[in-house]
N, C-alpha and C positions, 0 to 999 in steps of 0.2 A: 800532704795530699797523696792519696793513693786509691787504687781500685783493686778489689779482690775478684778473682775469676774461679769458678768451679762448676762441675757438672751436677745436675739435679735430676733425680729419677733416671730414666734412660732416654729422655727426649728434650732436655733443656740445658743450655749453657747460661749460667747466671753471671751477671756483672753487678757488683755492689760497691758503693763508695761515692767518689766525686761524680761519677757517671753510674747510673743504675738502669739496667735493662735486662731482658732475657732474650736469647736467640733460640729458635726451635732447631732441634737436631733432626735431620731427615735421612738417616741411614746412609750417609755418604762416608767415604773413607776417612776424611778429616775436614775440620773447619779451621779457618785462620781468622784470628782476631787481630786487627790492626789498631793501634792506639795513636793518638795525636802526638805523643812524645817519642815516637819512633819504634816502640816495642811491637813485635809481631809474635803471637803465640799460635802454636798448632795444637788443636784439641782433637782427641780421638776417643771413641767409646768402644770398649770390648767388655770384659767382665768388670772393669773399673774405668773411670774417666782418667785419661792421661793428658797432661799439659806439658809441652816442651817449648822453650824459647827458640825462635827462628832468627830474630833480629832484636837488637837492643837488650841483650841478656843482662847487662849491668844494672838495668832498672827493673828486672823481674826476678823475684825470689820464689822458687817453686818448693812447696812442701808436698812430698810424695806420700800417697796413702799406701798402706799395706795391701797386698794382693788378696788376702783371705779374711778381711774384716767386714762382716755384713753391715756394721753400723757406719763404716767410713769407706765409701766407694768412689771417692774423687780426690785427685790431686787438687791443691789450692795454689793459685798464683797470686802473689802480691805485686802489683805493678806500681812503682813509686814515681813521683814526679808530677808535673803539671799535665793532667789528662783532662781534656775538654770534650773529647768524642772517642767513640769506639765503633769500628765497622767489622762486620762478620761476612766472610765469603768462603768459597770452596777452592780457590786457586791462589797461588803465590808465585811471583817471579822476582828474581833479584839479579843484580849484576854478576856476571861470571868472573 
């Protein structure tokens, strides 16, 4: 069981696998994807899509894309485990 996350074009965050959906990108600083298995990913867009784990990193494998490859402009995250839902938002808070 797994879900793959990546950026598409310059305005979509794609989620494929056990849960499939796409979230619009609206020129914010970053988006946060929360998964039912406890993983939280931060997604940012610049010249490429960057994905970094915020929580649950043991269940998220990040494959970084090169900075200057016109054919590969997005990191890819493989989120493993039992994922039954994904939520996208613009804020994240955690215990200090």
